N, C-alpha and C positions, 0 to 999 in steps of 0.2 A: 303857340306856349301858352296861352288858358290852356285848350285842350290834356298837354300834360299838367299842367296847378291841378286841374280838373280832377286828374285822375288818381293820382298823388291825397289830394283830399279825399276820395271815395275808397281807397285803398287805407288810408287811416281807419276812416272812420267804420270801414270793414271789419277790423283787424281788430279795433276796441269792442266791436260789437260783437264778434267772435271770445273773445276773453273773458270780454261779461256775462257773456252764456252756460261760460264754463266754470265762472270762479263764483259766480253765488251759488250758487248748490253745491258748490261742492264745500264751502267755506259753514253754508251751512248745515250742513253733515258734519263736518268735522266741529261743528259749536254743539250739536244735538247729542253727537257720541259720548263728545266729553264731560256733558253736562249728566251724563247716564252714568258715566263708569266710575264720575264721582260720590253720588247717589248708590251705586251699591257697594262703592268702599263703605261709607259711611254705614251702611247696614248689617255689612262686614264687622267692622269695625264695632258697634254696639252689639253684634250680639255676639260675637267672640270675647268683650269684659266680664258679658251678661254671664254667661257660660265659667271662664274664671273665677267670676263671685262665687255663684256657684258650687264650684269645685271647691277653694280656699275655703268655703263655708265662711262665707258673711254675707250669704244672701241667703234669708231663711224658706223663704218663700220661692214659689215656682215663678214669681211673674214679679219681673227688677222692671222698677220705673229710670228713666234718664235720671230723674234726681238723686234713685240713691247708688248708681254709675259713679254723677257728680260728689256727693258728698264723699263718699268712701275712697273716693282719690282713683276710680280705677280707668274715668273718662277725667282728663284734663281743664278740655277746653268746649267751651259749649260745642252744636254738632249745627252747623249751619245748611239747608236746602240746598242744593247748586243750581233748583229749578227758580226760584220768585228769594232765595236770599235772605230769607227771614232763618230763623232760628226756631231747631223745634222746640216742642213742648216742655214742659221736666215729666208732662204726666205721661208720657209716649215708655211704652213698656214693650218687653218680653215678654214669652210664653214660653219655658224652656220644658219639655219633659222629652220623653226615651224614644219616643219618634223623628222629632227633630224641635229647632226654633221657630218659633212666627211673632215677625215685628209687624211694633205697630202703632206707626207712625203719625203724628197731628203738631 
């Protein structure tokens, strides 16, 4: 009877161990990819709004700060860094050129 209980306990521990070995790295990967996708979405939003501001002639320079986009209501809510949950500085800016856009976040 005790051998049967020992086998059940060892099988239970084995299944729990296998489950943890699989689920911990998978969970970490899912969280990491989610943050990366949110960061990319933030960057695309900022660049698109900056390009729209130039297209509508509300921004006169090729360097557009987040503060300008907030003030002109192109972006309504503050942009949050998904990695450390801090709000990007209003001094962060986008440089728009004919070759493409470059984003500098602080």
